[in-house]
N, C-alpha and C positions, 0 to 999 in steps of 0.2 A: 043591316046596320043603319042607323040614323045618319042623315046627312049632317055635315058640319055647317051649322048656320052661325054667322057672325053674331047675330043678335043673341042667340042662346049662349054662345061663348062669353059674350060681354056680361050677360046676366049671371052666368055661373062663376066667372073668374074676375070680372071687373075690367073696365076699359084700359087701365094702365098695363095690366098683365098681357092682355091680348095685343096691345100695340107694341109692347116690348118683344113679344114672340114674332110679330110681323117685322119689326125692325131687325131682329136677329136674322130672319130669313133673307131680308133685303141685303144685309151686310154679307151674308154667306154667298148670295147670288153675285154681288159685285166683286167679292174676293175671287170667286171662281172665274168670272169673266176676265178680270185683270190677269190672273195666272194663265189662262188659256190663250188669250188673244193679245194682250198688251205687252206682257213680258217678252214673249218671243219676238214680237215686232221691234221692241226697244233693243233687244240684243242684236238683232239683224242690222238695225240702223247704227248701233254702236260700232259694229265691225265695219260697216260701210264708211263711217266717219273716220275710223282709223286708217282704212285704205286711202281715203281721199287726202288725209293729212300726210301720209307717207309719200303719195304721188306728188303732192304740192312741194314737199321738202326736196324730193328728187329733182323736180323741175327747177326749183330755186337754185339748187347746187349746179344744175346744168347751165342755167343762165349765168351764174357767176363764172363758171369755167369758160363759157362762150365769150363773155365780156373780157376776160383776161386774154383770150386768144386774139380777139379783135384789137385790143390795146397793143399787144405785141406786134401784130401786123402793121398797125398804124405807126408805131414807133420805128419799125424797120423801113417803112416807106419814107418816113421823114428823114431818117438817116441816109437812105439812098438818094433822096432828092438833094440833101445837103452836100453829099459827096459829088453828085453830078454838077452842082453849082460851083463847087470848089474846083473841080476839074475844068469846067468851062472857063472860069476866071484864069486859071493857070494857063490854059491853052491860048486865051486871048492875050495874056501878058507875054507869052512866048512869041506869039505872032508879032506883037508890037515890038518886042526886043529884036526879033529877027528882021523886021522891016526897017528899023532904025539903024541897024548895023550895016 
């Protein structure tokens, strides 16, 4: 069988027809490459992105809970410190009253 020569094909069918066939093959090749390589990688990256978003939300919720716990501890410390100051004032007043009597 005779080899496919581009010059003979252009002479037989014309330049636009040969170029459209070449463009069709190029599109078919690109379509296959995208379906074989790019789509699976995109799907994998999409799932990884969903996992990262979920972990970020969980960390954000953990940070909120931790901040609430810290606020409660600080509030309790402030109350305890205020109670101690009140007790110290009462003790000093009692001592002063006992000393004056």
